[in-house]
C-alpha positions in Angstrom: 3.7 10.0 -2.1 0.6 8.5 -0.4 0.8 5.5 -2.7 4.4 4.9 -1.7 3.8 5.4 2.0 0.9 2.9 1.9 3.3 0.1 1.0 5.0 0.6 4.4 2.2 -1.2 6.2 2.7 -4.1 3.9 6.4 -4.1 4.7 5.5 -4.1 8.4 3.2 -7.1 7.9 5.9 -8.9 5.9 8.3 -8.3 8.8 5.7 -9.7 11.2 5.1 -12.7 8.9 8.8 -13.5 8.8 9.1 -13.3 12.5 6.1 -15.5 13.1 6.0 -17.9 10.1 9.1 -18.1 7.9 11.6 -19.6 10.4 9.2 -22.5 11.0 10.6 -24.2 8.0 13.8 -24.6 10.0 12.3 -24.9 13.4 12.6 -28.6 13.9 16.2 -28.5 12.6 17.2 -25.9 15.2 15.4 -27.5 18.1 16.9 -30.9 17.3 20.3 -29.1 17.1 21.1 -30.3 13.6 21.4 -26.8 12.2 22.4 -23.6 14.1 19.8 -21.0 14.4 21.9 -18.3 12.7 22.5 -20.6 9.7 18.8 -21.5 9.5 17.6 -17.9 9.4 20.2 -16.9 6.9 19.2 -19.6 4.4 15.5 -19.0 5.0 15.8 -15.3 4.3 17.6 -15.9 1.0 15.2 -18.6 -0.3 12.1 -16.7 0.8 13.1 -14.0 -1.6 13.9 -16.4 -4.4 10.6 -18.2 -4.0 8.7 -14.9 -4.0 10.3 -13.8 -7.3 9.9 -17.2 -9.0 6.4 -18.3 -8.1 4.6 -15.4 -6.2 2.4 -14.0 -9.0 -0.5 -16.5 -8.9 -1.3 -15.7 -5.2 -0.8 -12.0 -5.8 -3.4 -11.8 -8.6 -5.8 -14.0 -6.6 -5.8 -12.0 -3.4 -5.6 -8.7 -5.1 -8.8 -9.3 -7.0 -10.6 -10.4 -3.8 -9.5 -7.4 -1.9 -10.4 -4.9 -4.6 -13.9 -6.3 -4.9 -14.2 -5.9 -1.1 -13.7 -2.2 -1.2 -9.9 -2.1 -0.8 -9.6 0.2 -3.8 -7.4 3.1 -2.7 -3.9 3.5 -1.3 -5.3 4.6 2.1 -7.6 1.5 2.3 -4.7 -0.8 1.5 -2.5 0.9 4.0 -5.0 0.6 6.9 -6.1 -3.0 6.0 -2.5 -4.2 6.0 -1.7 -2.2 9.2 -4.6 -3.9 11.0 -3.2 -7.3 10.0 0.4 -6.4 10.9 -0.5 -5.2 14.4 -2.4 -8.4 15.0 0.4 -10.7 13.8 3.0 -8.7 15.8 0.9 -9.0 19.0 0.6 -12.7 18.6 4.3 -13.1 17.9 5.1 -11.3 21.1 2.9 -13.8 22.9 4.8 -16.6 21.1 1.7 -17.9 19.2 2.2 -19.3 15.7 -0.6 -17.7 13.8 -1.8 -17.4 10.2 -0.9 -14.2 8.4 -3.4 -15.3 5.7 -6.2 -15.3 8.3 -5.2 -11.9 9.5 -5.2 -10.4 5.9 -8.5 -12.0 5.0 -10.0 -10.9 8.4 -8.8 -7.4 7.7 -10.3 -7.4 4.2 -13.6 -8.6 5.5 -13.7 -6.0 8.3 -13.1 -3.2 5.7 -15.7 -4.7 3.4 -18.3 -4.9 6.2 -17.8 -1.2 7.0 -18.6 -0.3 3.3 -21.2 -3.0 2.7 -19.0 -4.7 0.2 -18.0 -7.9 2.1 -18.5 -10.9 -0.2 -18.5 -14.0 1.9 -19.1 -16.3 -1.1 -15.6 -15.5 -2.3 -14.0 -16.4 1.0 -14.9 -20.1 0.8 -11.7 -21.1 -0.9 -9.7 -19.2 1.8 -11.7 -20.6 4.7 -11.4 -24.2 3.4 -7.6 -23.7 3.0 -7.4 -22.8 6.7 -8.8 -26.2 7.6 -7.1 -28.3 4.9 -3.6 -26.9 5.4 -2.9 -28.3 9.0 -5.0 -31.4 8.3 -3.3 -32.1 5.0 0.2 -31.5 6.5 -0.6 -33.7 9.4 -1.9 -36.5 7.2 1.2 -36.3 5.0 3.6 -36.3 8.0 1.7 -39.1 9.7 2.0 -41.3 6.6 5.7 -40.4 6.1 6.6 -41.1 9.7 4.6 -44.4 9.8 6.2 -45.7 6.6 9.7 -44.7 7.6 9.3 -45.9 11.1 8.0 -49.3 10.0 10.2 -50.1 7.1 13.3 -47.8 6.9 14.2 -46.2 10.3 16.5 -49.0 11.6 18.3 -49.1 8.2 18.7 -45.3 8.1 19.9 -45.0 11.7 22.5 -47.7 11.2 24.0 -46.0 8.2 27.7 -45.0 8.8 27.0 -41.5 7.7 23.6 -41.1 9.5 24.3 -37.7 10.9 25.4 -36.4 7.6 22.3 -37.8 5.8 20.1 -36.2 8.4 21.9 -32.8 8.1 21.6 -32.8 4.3 17.9 -33.7 4.6 17.3 -30.8 6.9 19.1 -28.4 4.7 17.2 -29.6 1.6 13.7 -29.6 3.2 14.4 -26.3 5.0 15.4 -24.6 1.7 12.4 -26.1 0.0 10.2 -24.8 2.8 11.6 -21.3 2.6 11.2 -21.2 -1.1 7.6 -22.4 -0.8 6.8 -19.9 1.9 8.1 -17.0 -0.3 6.2 -18.2 -3.3 3.0 -18.7 -1.3 3.0 -15.9 1.3 4.4 -12.9 -0.6 0.8 -12.3 -1.7 -0.2 -11.7 1.9 2.3 -8.9 2.1 2.0 -6.9 -1.2 -1.0 -8.3 -3.2 -3.2 -5.4 -2.2 -0.8 -2.9 -3.7 -0.4 -4.8 -7.0 -2.9 -6.3 -9.5 -6.2 -4.3 -9.5 -4.9 -1.3 -7.5 -1.6 -1.2 -9.5 0.5 0.7 -7.0 3.3 -1.9 -7.5 4.2 -4.0 -10.5 4.2 -7.8 -10.0 8.0 -7.9 -9.8 8.2 -5.0 -7.4 5.5 -6.6 -5.2 7.4 -9.9 -5.2 10.7 -8.2 -4.3 9.3 -5.9 -1.6 7.2 -8.7 -0.1 10.1 -11.2 -0.1 12.6 -8.8 1.4 10.3 -7.7 4.2 9.6 -11.4 5.1 13.3 -12.1 5.1 14.0 -9.2 7.4 11.5 -10.6 9.9 13.1 -14.0 9.8 16.5 -12.4 10.5 15.5 -10.2 13.4 12.6 -11.6 15.5 11.8 -15.3 14.7 13.4 -17.3 17.6 10.5 -17.3 20.1 7.9 -18.8 17.8 10.4 -21.2 16.3 11.0 -22.9 19.7 7.3 -22.9 20.6 6.5 -24.9 17.5 9.6 -27.1 17.3 9.9 -28.2 20.9 6.8 -27.7 23.0 4.1 -29.7 21.1 5.8 -33.1 20.9 9.3 -34.5 21.3 11.0 -34.9 17.9 13.9 -37.1 16.9 16.2 -35.8 14.3 14.7 -38.1 11.6 11.1 -37.2 12.6 11.9 -33.5 12.6 13.2 -33.8 9.0 9.9 -35.5 7.9 7.9 -32.7 9.7 9.8 -30.0 7.7 9.4 -31.8 4.4 5.6 -32.4 5.0 5.2 -28.7 5.8 7.2 -27.6 2.7 5.2 -29.9 0.4 1.8 -28.7 1.7 2.7 -25.0 1.3 4.2 -25.5 -2.1 1.0 -27.2 -3.4 -1.0 -24.1 -2.3 1.6 -21.8 -4.0 0.9 -23.6 -7.3 -2.8 -23.2 -6.7 -2.4 -19.5 -5.8 -4.0 -19.5 -2.4 -1.9 -18.0 0.4 -1.8 -20.3 3.5 0.1 -20.3 6.7 3.4 -22.1 7.2 2.7 -22.1 10.9 -0.5 -24.0 10.5 1.2 -26.4 8.1 4.1 -27.1 10.5 1.9 -27.4 13.5 -0.3 -29.9 11.6 2.8 -31.8 10.6 4.2 -31.9 14.2 0.9 -33.3 15.4 0.9 -35.9 12.7 4.4 -37.0 13.7 3.4 -37.2 17.4 0.2 -39.2 16.7 2.3 -42.0 15.1 3.4 -42.9 18.6 0.0 -42.3 20.1 -2.2 -39.4 21.3 -0.3 -39.2 24.6 2.7 -37.9 22.7 1.0 -34.6 21.8 0.8 -31.8 24.3 -2.8 -30.6 23.8 -2.4 -27.9 26.4 0.0 -26.0 24.0 -2.4 -26.8 21.1 -5.4 -25.2 22.9 -3.5 -21.8 23.0 -2.6 -22.2 19.3 -6.1 -23.0 18.3 -7.5 -20.0 20.2 -5.0 -17.8 18.4 -6.1 -19.2 15.0 -9.7 -18.3 15.8 -8.9 -15.0 17.4 -6.4 -13.5 14.8 -8.9 -13.0 11.9 -11.5 -11.7 14.4 -9.1 -9.2 16.0 -7.7 -8.1 12.6 -11.2 -7.7 11.2 -12.4 -5.6 14.1 -9.3 -3.3 13.8 -9.9 -2.9 10.1 -13.6 -2.3 10.6 -13.0 0.5 13.2 -10.3 2.1 10.9 -12.8 2.0 8.0 -15.5 3.7 10.1 -13.0 6.4 11.2 -12.1 7.0 7.5 -15.8 7.3 6.6 -16.3 9.7 9.4 -13.5 11.9 8.3 -13.9 11.9 4.6 
């Protein structure tokens, strides 16, 4: 019974992840009024689950091994570590900050490991580096795409008789690709600790439970963060918004293949910045970015502290 109940905190984190991250793949499409919000979240929820089932296993095995070596080796430990991450992501979502669920999970694992003297910082290098490379890489990809399209193709595309239809198809395609990539990459954040080494869930069950909980978050509580990312950092044209979505989806998909969970929020923010920088630094609202960067630094710290305190409480009681 405890084993089954422990998965509920993973489901809670998945709901938080969907509310904070998943709808970002359609954020620019909604804020540029190309796709309705209701349509966007419906598509995102379906393809998140498909992506989780099709390509989620690599990340699950990677993160599971790391957590188990850090002392997350019981159902109770997995429950409390995921609960710490879920509380942190939910709090940041309420504040409308797009944050990294990956950072929350890693911060929670480190906090638990520190309490038991099992934190292995040498194994965190690949996760830490991904936190930096994800927004930078997405920004670079989007900058290059926007520069090339703007210089050589924009006038031709805009002058097409079916321009609006082309843009809409592009948004649908890139948004579906982004949702698929998110499910494939981030399902590990939700249920990896229960699968693999701990073996409370099979790989297929972990992918299904994780994907479904993310989808539920997309459907119920994603609007506030979507509009923060899509509209407040820089002004986006319909064409530029499509390129932002595609750059984000491509970046996350690459990490899904590698098996390292990363944040779609970080990727989309990096891509939006890259798009804004094509027209100059003045086109990026750095006041909004300051708050986002503070959240990126604070979330793993807060999650780690919560997990550390919970681990100390468990040690004191058992």
